[in-house]
N, C-alpha and C positions, 0 to 999 in steps of 0.2 A: 462392511469392512472394505477400505479402499487401500491401494498400494500393491505390493508384492503378493502373488499367489502362495499362501503358507503351504499348499499341498506338496510343492516341489522341494521342501526341507522335511517332510515327514518320514519319507523312506531314506534315511541316511545312516552313516556314510555310505555313499554308492561307489564301488570300486569302477575304474575307468577302463574300458576296453580300448586299446590303442590298435585300431584295426588297420593293417596293411593289405592291400589288394593290388591287382593289376588289371587293366583294362584289356578288352580285346584287341586294341591298337598298341599294346605292350607299354602303356604309361604307368609307372608305379604311383600307388595313392596311399596316403597315410592319413587318419583322422580319429579323434578320441569320441568315445561314446560312453556317457556316464549311467545310461540304462543298460546294464550288464550283469550277467550272473552264469554260474554253472547250472546245469539242468539235468545232470546225470553223472554217474562215477564210472560204471563198467558196463558199456564203453563210456568214456567222459564225453560229454557234450557241453557246448557253451552257446549263450545267445547274446545278441547285442540288438538294441533297438534304434531305429533310424527315423528321423522324422523329415517332411519335405523341406526343400530349400524355399527361400522366399518367393521364388517364381514358380513354385508348386512342382517342380521336378523332383524326382527321387535322388536321394543321396547316392553319391559315386560309390561308396563302399558297398551299398546294398545292390546297385546294378552291377557292379563288378563280380561280387560274389555269386550272384545268380548266372552272370554270363560265363564265368571261367570255372566255377564250381570249386572255389576255395577262398580262404582268406587266412590270416595270421593274427593272433591276439599277441601282443607284446606288453608286458607289463610296465605300468608307469610308475616309476619311483620318485621321491621328492627331488632327487638331483636331476631328473629329466622333466621338470614341471615347465621350464620355459620352453623347451624344444616341443612338448605337448601342446603348449598354448599356441606357438607358432603355427602348428599344424591344423589347429581348430579353425583358423580364419577361412571364411567362405571363399572358394575358388573354383574355377572351371575344371572340367576333366582332364584338360590338357596340362594342368599343373602337377608337378612332381613334388610332394609335401616333404619327401625325404631330403630334397636338394634345398628346399626353402627353409627347413629347420636345421640344416647342417649335419643331419645324421648319416650314419654309415649303413650301407646295404649289405645284407648277408643272404646268400641263396638258400631257400628251404630244401630240405632233403626229400619231401614227399610232393609237396604243392607248388605251383608257380610263383605265388605271391613271396615277395621278400620279406625278410625279417629285419628288425631293428637291432643292429649290433650292440649298441649301448645298453639295451634292456636286457637284465639278468635272467629273465624267464620269457620264453616264446612258445607259443601253441600253434602249431601247424593244424588247420582245420579243413575238412572237406565240407563244402556246403551240403545241407541236408534239405531245408525247406524255408520258405518265408511266410509267415503269418500276418496278414493284414487285419489291422483292428481299425474299424471306421472312426472318423473324427466328427466333430460338431460342425466343422468347415473343411473344405478341400485342403487347407493347409495344416489341419491337425491330425490326419490319419497316422498310424503308427506301423512301421514295417518291422517286425520282429524276425530277425534271422538267426538261424539255428545252424551249427556246425559241429561235426563230429571231430574230436581231436585224434589226430592220427599221428603226431610225433610231439613230444615235449623236450625242451631244451632248458636245461636249469644250471645255473652257475654252481659248481660245487661249493664255492666259498661261502653260499648262503643256506647251505645244509647243515643242520646240527648233528651231532654225534647220535641222536636218536632217531634221526631220518626226518624229523621235522624241518620246516622251513624257518629260517631265522627272521622273522617278521621285524623285529626291532631294527635289524641291520638292512633290511630290504627298504622299510619307510614307504610301503605302497601309498600312492596318492588316490584320494577319494574325493568326490564332490558332494557338497552340502546344500546344493541348490543356488541358482543365481550365479555370482561370480566367486562364491565362497568354496574353498576347499580345506581339506585337512590331511595329515598323514599321521600313521599309527607310530606312537612312540611309547606304549604301555600295552602289556598283555598279561591277562590273569587266566587262571585256570579253574573251571568248575566241573565236576563230574558227578553223575548219579551213581557211579561205582560199576556200572555195566560196561563202560568203556575201557575198564581194565582188562577186559578178556580179549583175547584175539578176535578180530571181525570174522563173522560167519560169513562163507562163500555166497556172494550174491546179495548180502545185506548193504545196508547204508554205510558208505565209506570204504567199502571193500573193493579192491582191484586184483584180479587173478594174477599170479606171478608170471604167467606166459604173456598177459595183456601188458604188464608193467615193463617186462624185458622188451617186447617189441615196440612199444610206444615211448618210452623214455630214453632220453639221451642226456646224461649228466656230464657235463664238461665245463671247460674254462672259457667263456665267450666274452 
């Protein structure tokens, strides 16, 4: 088989982690990563994966997170697709992608990295560790960066009466591989019956009231 590598479109749709960081020199950085997921609930953790630049150097987001101990995940919606795309262009560590993309900066409450004001959901994260996966060539290794969420900011207008997020209204942007993207326009529910019960402390999907109170900020942002 010749042409595009089909592997890149197998694990889809992939949510985009729009990572904002700050360098040790104080330069703000913003870049999207489509290899992203949550990896825990209480406490909540998230991860994103960065690959080397074309010159073999590590991604600025990875370096900044390690050097400053923090990063912020900003949710990318369909309306923010163009700004996200602008911030994805290769650039040096001296470039401020907030400025390039015409975005507004917000100070974080816990970490040093700025937030994207236009994003309806922002997760302030403290850096935990980087896992290096070897590649077949020096340009193919993977840096998996894991952070602990220490503050959540959610625009209240996207929260439904039952406490769930209004995913249809949010229209999160996801990548399908290559230059293909999609956004969520349909949601359906399937249950085994066990999900009707209240979450058991310490179980899947559960967050302690104390943790939620301390970590979440619901606001009009």
